[in-house]
C-alpha positions as CSV (number, residue, x, y, z in Angstrom):
1,X,17.1,1.3,22.0
2,X,17.6,1.8,25.8
3,X,14.8,2.8,28.1
4,X,16.4,6.3,28.4
5,X,16.4,6.6,24.6
6,X,12.8,5.5,24.4
7,X,11.8,8.1,26.9
8,X,13.9,10.7,25.1
9,X,12.1,10.3,21.8
10,X,9.1,12.1,23.3
11,X,11.0,15.0,24.9
12,X,9.6,18.4,23.9
13,X,6.5,17.1,22.2
14,X,3.0,18.0,23.1
15,X,0.5,15.3,24.1
16,X,-1.1,15.3,20.7
17,X,2.3,15.2,19.0
18,X,3.3,12.2,21.2
19,X,0.0,10.4,20.4
20,X,0.5,11.1,16.6
21,X,4.1,9.8,16.8
22,X,3.1,6.7,18.7
23,X,0.3,6.0,16.2
24,X,2.8,6.4,13.3
25,X,5.3,4.0,15.0
26,X,2.5,1.4,15.5
27,X,1.4,1.7,11.9
28,X,5.0,1.3,10.7
29,X,5.4,-1.8,12.9
30,X,2.1,-3.1,11.5
31,X,3.3,-2.7,7.9
32,X,6.4,-4.8,8.7
33,X,4.3,-7.5,10.4
34,X,1.3,-7.6,8.1
35,X,3.7,-7.5,5.1
36,X,6.1,-10.2,6.4
37,X,7.4,-12.5,3.7
38,X,6.2,-15.5,5.7
39,X,2.7,-14.1,5.9
40,X,1.0,-11.9,8.4
41,X,2.3,-12.4,12.0
42,X,0.3,-9.6,13.5
43,X,-0.8,-9.7,17.1
44,X,-1.2,-6.7,19.4
45,X,1.7,-8.0,21.5
46,X,4.0,-8.4,18.4
47,X,3.1,-4.9,17.2
48,X,3.9,-3.3,20.5
49,X,7.1,-5.2,20.8
50,X,8.2,-4.1,17.3
51,X,7.2,-0.5,18.0
52,X,8.7,-0.6,21.5
53,X,5.5,0.6,23.0
54,X,3.2,-0.8,25.6
55,X,-0.3,-2.2,24.9
56,X,-1.7,0.9,26.7
57,X,-0.5,3.0,23.9
58,X,-1.9,0.6,21.3
59,X,-5.4,0.9,22.8
60,X,-5.0,4.6,23.1
61,X,-4.9,4.7,19.3
62,X,-7.0,1.7,18.2
63,X,-10.1,0.0,19.6
64,X,-8.9,-3.5,18.7
65,X,-6.7,-5.5,16.4
66,X,-9.1,-5.4,13.5
67,X,-9.3,-1.7,13.5
68,X,-5.5,-1.5,13.6
69,X,-5.2,-3.9,10.6
70,X,-7.6,-1.8,8.6
71,X,-5.7,1.4,9.5
72,X,-2.4,-0.2,8.4
73,X,-4.0,-1.3,5.1
74,X,-5.6,2.2,4.6
75,X,-2.2,3.8,5.2
76,X,-0.6,1.8,2.4
77,X,-3.6,2.2,0.1
78,X,-3.6,5.9,0.7
79,X,0.1,6.1,-0.1
80,X,-0.4,4.1,-3.3
81,X,-3.3,6.4,-4.4
82,X,-1.2,9.5,-3.7
83,X,1.7,8.1,-5.8
84,X,-0.6,7.3,-8.7
85,X,-2.5,10.5,-8.5
86,X,0.6,12.7,-8.6
87,X,2.0,10.9,-11.7
88,X,1.7,12.7,-15.0
89,X,2.6,9.8,-17.3
90,X,2.2,6.1,-17.3
91,X,5.9,5.7,-16.6
92,X,5.8,8.0,-13.6
93,X,2.8,6.1,-12.3
94,X,4.4,2.7,-12.7
95,X,7.8,3.8,-11.4
96,X,6.1,5.5,-8.4
97,X,4.1,2.4,-7.6
98,X,7.1,0.1,-8.0
99,X,9.1,2.4,-5.7
100,X,6.4,2.2,-3.1
101,X,5.4,-1.4,-3.4
102,X,8.3,-3.4,-4.7
103,X,11.3,-1.4,-3.3
104,X,9.5,-1.7,0.1
105,X,8.0,-5.2,-0.4
106,X,6.3,-5.2,3.0
107,X,4.0,-2.4,1.7
108,X,3.4,-4.3,-1.5
109,X,2.5,-7.5,0.4
110,X,0.1,-5.5,2.7
111,X,-1.7,-4.0,-0.3
112,X,-1.8,-6.9,-2.6
113,X,-1.4,-10.1,-0.6
114,X,-2.7,-9.5,2.9
115,X,-6.4,-9.0,1.9
116,X,-6.5,-12.7,0.8
117,X,-5.2,-14.0,4.1
118,X,-6.3,-11.5,6.7
119,X,-10.0,-11.7,7.6
120,X,-10.1,-8.0,8.9
121,X,-9.3,-6.9,5.3
122,X,-12.0,-8.9,3.5
123,X,-13.9,-5.7,2.8
124,X,-11.1,-3.2,2.9
125,X,-9.2,-4.8,0.0
126,X,-12.2,-4.6,-2.2
127,X,-13.0,-1.1,-1.0
128,X,-9.8,0.3,-2.5
129,X,-10.3,-1.3,-6.0
130,X,-13.0,1.2,-7.2
131,X,-10.7,4.1,-6.3
132,X,-7.9,2.7,-8.3
133,X,-10.2,1.9,-11.2
134,X,-11.7,5.3,-11.2
135,X,-8.3,7.0,-11.1
136,X,-7.1,5.0,-14.1
137,X,-10.4,5.4,-16.0
138,X,-10.0,9.2,-15.9
139,X,-6.5,8.8,-17.4
140,X,-7.8,6.7,-20.4
141,X,-8.4,9.8,-22.5
142,X,-7.6,8.0,-25.7
143,X,-10.9,6.1,-25.3
144,X,-14.0,8.0,-26.1
145,X,-16.7,5.6,-25.0
146,X,-17.3,5.7,-21.2
147,X,-18.3,2.0,-21.0
148,X,-15.2,0.9,-22.9
149,X,-13.2,3.2,-20.8
150,X,-14.6,1.6,-17.6
151,X,-14.1,-2.0,-18.9
152,X,-10.5,-1.1,-19.9
153,X,-9.7,0.4,-16.5
154,X,-11.1,-2.7,-14.7
155,X,-9.1,-5.0,-17.0
156,X,-5.9,-3.0,-16.5
157,X,-6.2,-2.8,-12.7
158,X,-6.9,-6.6,-12.5
159,X,-4.0,-7.3,-14.8
160,X,-1.6,-5.0,-13.0
161,X,-2.7,-6.4,-9.7
162,X,-1.9,-9.9,-11.0
163,X,1.5,-8.8,-12.3
164,X,2.6,-7.0,-9.1
165,X,1.3,-9.9,-7.0
166,X,3.3,-12.5,-9.0
167,X,6.4,-10.2,-8.9
168,X,6.2,-9.8,-5.2
169,X,5.6,-13.4,-4.3
170,X,8.3,-14.7,-6.6
171,X,6.0,-16.2,-9.2
172,X,7.4,-13.8,-11.9
173,X,11.2,-13.7,-12.1
174,X,12.2,-10.8,-14.5
175,X,14.5,-7.9,-13.8
176,X,13.0,-4.7,-12.6
177,X,13.5,-2.7,-15.8
178,X,11.8,-5.3,-17.9
179,X,8.9,-5.5,-15.4
180,X,8.5,-1.7,-15.3
181,X,8.7,-1.4,-19.1
182,X,6.1,-4.1,-19.6
183,X,3.7,-2.4,-17.1
184,X,4.3,1.0,-18.7
185,X,3.6,-0.4,-22.2
186,X,0.4,-2.0,-20.9
187,X,-1.0,1.2,-19.6
188,X,0.4,3.5,-22.3
189,X,-1.4,1.4,-25.0
190,X,-4.7,2.9,-23.8
191,X,-3.6,6.5,-23.2
192,X,-2.8,9.4,-25.4
193,X,0.4,9.5,-27.5
194,X,2.1,11.8,-25.1
195,X,2.5,9.1,-22.4
196,X,6.1,9.1,-21.5
C-alpha cells in the first residue's frame, strides 16, 4: 500500500470512525501476530508495521502492550461466544466454531494456544472458560440434575479444548469431516434427540 493509499483509506470518515477503523486494523494485526504458527511474535512495533500505522495510533487506542493483547484475545473469545450462542444444534455449534477457529487458524491459536505462552493472558484465558461452560450447560437439556449438568459441561469444554488444540497444533491428523463429526457426536450424546 502506498502512502497515498494509506491516507485515502481515511477519506470521508469522522474522527470517531477513523479511530474505530484504526483500532480494528490493529486488532486484526494482533490476531495474525499472536496467532502466528511459530508462536506469538507480538511487539508494539510489529503490530504497527503489520497494520501500517504509527505507534501514535497504537497508544491512542491502547494503554500498553498487555492491554492490547487482552483486547485481541477478547475479540476472538467474543467472536467464538457469538458463534456458539447463535447455533441451534450441536452440528451448527461445532461447524461454526471450526469455521472460526480452524479455517482461520490464527484465531484458533489465539484462543486456545496463546494463553499458555503469553503472560498477559494468564487470567484472560481462564476468564473465558466459565462463559463457555455456562453456555454449554444451558444446552444440556437431556440432563435433569444441575450438578451432573455442570460436571458434564466442564468435561465437554475441557475435552473439546484438548481436541481443538491438538487439531490446530498438528498433534491430531484427521480430515476435517471426521473431526467435525466426532465433536458433534461428543456434544450430541448429552443433548436432546433433536440435535442435528
